[in-house]
N, C-alpha and C positions, 0 to 999 in steps of 0.2 A: 627963437633961442630952443630948439627941438634940439640944430645941429649941433651942441658944445657937449650933451647930455647924451649919451646911443640907451636905451630904455634895455632893460631887463628883464626878464620873460622865467614865468617860472620853468626847468626843465623835468620831466618827468620822472616820474620816483620808479625810485630800482623794484627789488621783488622786496617785502619784510624780509628779518633777520630772523631763521627761530630763535627761539627760545630753551638757550639747551644748559645745559647746565652753567656757563657763565651769564647766563639772567641771572639768573636763579643763585650766585653769590652775592650777585648784587639789588636785593632785593630785601629788601629791614627786613620780613620772615626769616631768614638764615639766624640776620645778627638778635632778632628777636631767643632764638632759640639758643644759640650758643647762649644769651645768656645767663637764661631762665635755669642750663641744663648750669652751666656753674654757676649757685647761687645754689641749685642745688647742694649738687657736692659741697659743697662748702657748707649750706649751715646742716647737713647726714655727719659728714667727721665733727663740727661745732657738740650737738650733740652727742656727738657717740663720747667725745675726754669728759664730760660732765660725767654721762656716763657711768665713767669710770672709777671719777672724782666720786663721788657718791655715791659708790659705793663703799670706794676706797672707807670711805671716812666710818663708813656704817663700822665697817670689817676694824675697825680701832678698838685695840685689847690696853687694858695694865701692861706695864711695859714693853709699851712697843718703844720703839727711837721713828724719831719721825720730825721733818723740815716746817718748818713754816714759811705765807708765802718771806716774811719780813729778812728770813734767813733766822731765822734763830732755831737751834740744832737745841734734843733735850730728847729725855723718856715720859713716854706720861704715866702719871700718879696716877688718874681720881681724870674719872669719866664724868659727865654729867650731861641733857640733855641739847644742850645746847654750847657747853663749856667745858674742857677741861684744863685739869690741872700739871702743870710739863715742871720736867725737875732740868734744870742745865746747869746747874751746874747742883753738889756736892749740901741736904743740906738747903736748897733755895729752889725751890719753887713759884713759879708764874703761869697766874690766868690766862686762855689765850678761848677764843672759844676756835670748833669742830672745824670749820669751815675758813676756819687759815693754814689747815691743813694743807699743805703741797707734795709734799710725799713721804713713803714712809719709807723708811734705812731699815737694810735690813737688818739680824741682829746679832754685836756684838761691835756695827763702828762705835761709836760714838767711845767704847775701852781704846779700841788704836787709835785713835787722835788725841 
């Protein structure tokens, strides 16, 4: 039955290809390095924003005009350790956490609205 099926013989292998930059890009090491660099820059920018927000909250004073995370705009009336009182309208005051402040407005912004 050998006459119907021809035998397959292995051919001599060529010279091994040099592993240059193309071979290096296909390796998982480059993928890992890129992922680590991406995570480093993401965490760094996030921690920088958190630090700026902490400094902004620490610098709040009575009379500052702020906007909370929920969109409530008002003037700081009283500041405690964790809570502060906002005056959102004449003689209308609410108590919010200091960490709820997301933006400090320039002086006089609320009067122009």
